[in-house]
N, C-alpha and C positions, 0 to 999 in steps of 0.2 A: 764707348760701349757699342755693341751687336745686336739686331735683333732681327729675329727668323720668323716673322708671322704673315697670316694667308693674307688677312683684310685692312683694309682702314680703318678699321673701328678700334680688332688686337688696338692697333697701331694704335690710335687716340689713347686707347685708357690705359699702355704702360705707357706712356710721354706722360699723360698728364700723373699718374700715377712719381715717375722719375721726375718732372719738373716742377713739383711742391716740395722738394728736399734738394735738389739741384738744378733748377734754370737753368744754368750757365753751360751745363753737359748736354741738355736739350736741344740747348738754341745749337750747339760745335754741330750735332748728329742732323737737328735739318739741313744745315749748314752745307754738311757733306752730299746729302743727301735728296738732292730739291724733291727726282724725280719720287719720291715718297710722301715727300709734304704734298706734292701739287693733286698726285691719286689722296690723297684723306683729307685734304681742300676741296675738290671735285664730289666726291662718295660723302664726303659726312663735314659739311659746314661748320654746324651746331658742335661736334666733338675739334672741328684743327679749329673755333672761336676758344673753344675750354683753353685749350693748351696755347693760343697766345696775351692768356689773359692771367698767364700765371709765367710768362717770359717779361727780360728788363723792356722796358720802350725799342731804344735803340736793336736791342733781338725780334722783337716782335714787326716794329716793320720792316727791316728788313726783308722778312719772310712773306708781309703782305704784298710786296711789292716785287717778287716774288712771279706771285701770282693772276693768272690771267686774268683779265678787268673783272669780266663775269664773275668769275671761284672767287676772289678777292669782295667782289659786293657781296655775295653771298654768306661771306666771314663774314665783315663788315656788320651784315645786318643780325648775325646771331649772341656779335658782343655787345652789349649795356651803351647808351649813348652817351653818359658823362663819362666811361672809361676808351668807349672807341673815342673823343673827343680828346684825349690824354693821348691817346694810339699817336692817330690820324696829322696831329701836329710834327712829327717826326717821319713821315713818310715824302715824297716827293712829290710836291705839286703837281706833276703830269698825274704819274700815277696813281694820287689822291681821287683827282678831278674825272679816269678815264673808270675809276671803279663808281662813285658815283650818276655818274651816265649810264652806269648802266643797273644801280639801285632803284627801287619803287617810291616814286615824289614822295612816298610820305615817310620812309623810314628813311632817304637824303634830308628831308625838314629836322628830321630828330636830332639827328648828325650837324649839323652844318648851324641849327639851333645853339645847340651847343658850343661855340668857339665863341673868339674873340671878334667883336666889328670885323675892324681892318683885316682879317685874317679868314674872314666869311668872303669879302670880295674878291681877294684872292681868287680863293676858290673860284665860284662867283664867272672868273676873267675865263677862268683854264676848262670851266665845262663848257660843254654844248649851251646851244642858243634855245633848245628847245627842251634841257633838261632844268638848264636855269629858272628861265619861265617854269616851267611845271613847279621848283622850292619854291621862288617866290611868291607863286601864289597861294603854297600851303602857309606860309611861316606870316601873314597881312592874318590866319584866327589864332587866338591863344591856343595852348597846347591842351589844356580842358577843358576845351571844346570843340562840338561832334567834329567843325572845321578843322581842327590843331589830330584829333584821328586818323579824320577820314582820307581812304585810296580813292586814288580821280582813275584810279584800272576800273573799272565796271562793263560792263554789257549789256544795249540800250537795242533794242529796237522800236522801228517807226510803229505805229497805233495801225498804221493800214495792211497791214501781211498780211494772209492767212499762214494760217499754221503749219500749213503743209509748206508753205514759205522759208518759216521763223522755225522749223525744225532745220532745214537746209542750211538759213544763216547764223545759227548753232554749231551746228558742226563746221563751219568756219572761224566761228569767230574760239572753239576751242585751241585751235592754232595759237589763236591773239591771248590770249587770258588765262591765270593760270587756276584762275577760281570763278567759276560757273555753279557755286551755289543759288546766286537768283538771277535773273535777267530781267530784266525794266524793263518798261514800257513810254514810251514815251510820246506824245505828238512832236506836228512839225516845227513845236515851238521850244522845244527839248523839255519841256512840264511831265509829269513824269504822273502817268494816267496810272499804273496796278503793277502791279509784278509778276510773273508767269511762273503755273504751277507746273511744273515736269509733267508728273502722273495725265493731270487736264491735258495736255497739252499732248500727250502719247496716244491716246484713245481718244481723242475730238477730230469726227471729217477735215482731210487736210484743205477741203475749202471752204470751211468754217469761218470769220473770219477772229482776229486776235481777240477784239475786245469779249469772245463771247469764253475764252480761254484764261485771260488772267483775274486776276482777285484787284480788284479796283478796290481805288482809299487806303493802303497798303499803312502796315504806320511806317510813322517818318517823324527827323528833324530837321531843324535847323541847320546851317553853320553856327549858328553862337547857343548851340543848345548845352548844358553845362554836361560833363564824361558822366555826371554821380546821375542823372534822368537819361541817359542815353543804356548805360549801363543798368537801370532798370529796366527801363521798354522792353529792350533784350532778355531778361529774368522775364519777364509778367506775359509776355507773347510766344515768349521758348526760342526766339529768333538765332540766324546765324550770322545776321548781320543786317545793316539799317539803314534807309538809301535817305544823303544830304541835299537838301534843296535849299537853294537860298528864299530871300522874301516871298517873291515869284511864283513859288513850286518849279524848279528850271533844277529838275534832276544834275547836281555836282560830283558826288562822289557816296561812296557805302563805308560805311563802319564794319566793319569787319568784325568775327570773335573770339580774333589773337588781342586787335584793336582791345576791346570791350574788357578781355578778364589782364590785359596789362595796364589799365587805367583803373580796373577797379583795385589793383594793387599799390599804386601809387597812390590812391587817394588814403587807401589803407596804412601807406605811411605815412602821407601828409598829414592824416588826423596826429597819431600820433605823435612827432616830431611838435604839430602845433599845441599839445596837452604841454609841454614840458614848455615849450616858447624859443621852441626853436625853429630854426628858419628853413619856410614848408617847402619851399625848393635846393635846398640846401644837401648835400650830399658833400661823401666824404673828398671827391673830388673837386671841392668847389674854390674858388681863389681866398685865399686869406683874406683881407680886406671884406669880400664879399659875407661871409661866411661871418666875421665880426659886426655888420651893419645891420645881422637882422637877427643875432643874437641878446646884443650888446642892449637893448633898448627892459628885459625880459630882466637882462640882470638887474640893469638896475632901479627895475620896479620891483623886483623882488628884493634888494637892499631895504627898498622906504618902507615896505611890506616887516621888511623883518626887523625894520625902527620899531612899527607897533607892537611886536613882541617881547622886545627889547624893553618898551617903556611899559609893562606888564608885569613885566619880572619884575624890575626897576619900584614901581610903588608896593611892589610889599618886602622887601629889601631886608627889616626889621625883623619877619616872621622867619626868616630862612635865615636870621643869623640866630633865633632863638632856638628855634631849627634843621642844623643842618643835612640831616635827614633828608628833607622836602627835596633838598636840591638832584639829590644822588635816581629823587622818584620820580621827578618832574618828565625825564626825559621817557621815560617811561609811558608815560599817559597821553603824552605826543606820541611817539611813535605809534601806539595802539588805533589808534585817532586816524595818521596818516595812511595806514595803512585798510583800517577798511573803504575811508574814503575812495583813497584809491581802484580799493576793486568795486564801492559805486560807480565812479564816474568810467572806469572803464568799461564796464556791462552797457552805462547810459552811451556812452561814444561808442559803443559798436551796433546798442541796437535803434541811436539814427544815422548812421551811415546806413544804413538799410533799410531805412523808413521807417521803424519797428512803432511810433512814439507818436502817435494821431495826438492831437491835442484836446479829445473828450476825454482819452484820458489817462495823460498825466493825474488826476489825484489818486488812481487806484492804486500808480506806481509808486507817487511817492509814499501814501501808506502801507505800499508791501515795501520798501526801502527801510522804510520806517518800523515796518516788526524785525524787517531783518539786523537790521543793529540794535535792534532791543534786544532778541533773543541771542547777536553774538556780543550783545558788553553783558549781559548774564553770568552767562558762561566765563569770559572775561574778568568780570568782575569775583565772579567766587574766586578761579588760582590767582590769580596776581594779588587780589587781599588775604589767598592762605600764603603764599609766598613771605609775599610781609611778611607777616604774622611767624615764622616757620625762620628768618634770617632775625628780622630784631628778637625774639626768642632765644634764635643758639647766637644771639651777639656777633653776628655777621655785618649787621645794618646797626649805627648805636644812634639810641633817643633817650631823648628825656621824659616824652609821654607810654602812656599806655601802648603795648603794641599791639591790641585788639582797637584802640581808636586811632590810630594809625592805618590799621587795615582797610576799619572803616574809611577814611578817609581815601586810600586806594581805589577801594570797591563804587566807594557814589560817582571818582572824577574818572573812571573807565567805565562805567555804566553812559555816562551824560553825555561825553566823547569820543566813545564810540557809534550810541544814535544819532545825532547831532553832526558828527562824519561823515556818515552814511547816507544822510541822507543831502545833506548837502553835494557829497558826489554826484550825487543826483540829478537834483538841481539846481546845480550854477549850467553846464551846457544846457539846460534847460530854459532857463534865466539866460545866456546868450543866443540863444537861437528866436525868444519873443523877443529880443532886440534888433533881431537883424543882424546876429554877428556867427562867424566861424562855433558850432558847439565847442571844438575841441580847440578855440581859443586863448593857449595858456589857461587852461582849466585847473593843469594839478598847479598852478600856483596861488591861485583863492581858494583851490581845497586847503592845498598845507598850511596858508593862514589862518584860513578858520580852524584846522585843526589843533594848532598851533596854540591860538591865543585861548582858544576851548580849552588847553591840553594843561596849560602853563599857567593860565589865569584864572581859569576852573578850577583845576588840582588847590592854587593854592586859596582862594573866597572858600573852597569848602574846609580843608587844612585852620584858616583862621577862622573858621563858624564853628569847627569841633575841636582842636586843638588848647 
């Protein structure tokens, strides 16, 4: 493979396209052109990370080891932690530790947290004492808390400075910190007092005290504040970052916008996984036994709930034997209800995730969902009844009963199941929230139970009354 490209980004675009088809060819090219690989990693670490993600782990680890620690650190930051953890197990320990030493503490903590405990200790032993301590300090906080999201590399100034002194100090801080979106003001005990407004700082007289310029009592969170609340505060007050303190108000770090965005994405994916009974922390790279432990309990529960549906059907075997076409039509009713219930469930979980469901509005919301279910039920009842009548009339389906009567049974069952399913899809997450549980927790399993029981049982009940 020969490439004649003018810029690292052009190289990355071409390599990525080829790597998706022939990853071995890209690995061989980069091994033979290390200078290009180093230039790419230095100029565009995100693009370099995209290329590495397409390669075999051994090849990716070898190329990562060829980079300077600073460049390797920037590339690792751009790779998802769970995927990076798979990759770095193939990187020599010395090279890995050198890269981790150069990474921001929160990024290194996210990566090391994905490793097995025995590997973590080996990595810590190879890191510098300062870097190791910084990571250990962050790992004590839950990953879904403000402490787990924060960066400790923040700019802070003492309260006693004047505005002129503060401007000079900020010039010095610019060389030390990449992100100066906010500069915080602390007292002698490092307790947060305020945040600086650069606009007010520039236009204030140089001898004015810093207390006259700062925004006192800024929005703040503690280390154990849940990431959902952090994201909500940033959105509500249009913040680019939010300071993190301990219970005594001592400034410890800041949650940046990037961390908030990642937290929102993680929360959304966890809600989706929880709704279907998968592990909220599970990824495609999770250990087999770990995935088994997270999924198995819900599958067992699903089995017991399915037996409830089987029991309902078994009670009506006589009716099914007398009219076999019912066995073919039952799943149709259950499927319609299942789809309607899951639609309502998805809308409700999304609204709960953005805190858009005040308790005072719950009755109105449920009434609105019932209306949606009624309208959808009426439409599908008419369509389903018409198709059933047509199929029975053309003898595609065989029935000993009048086609019109079977069509009425289908219509009534479809209408009832869609109304009940739509309301259930909205009500179950609300009920879980009322009980203090995660609203997404296996909600889909319970909605499926209700729609199946009503779909099968309700259909057979209506059929028993009318046929």
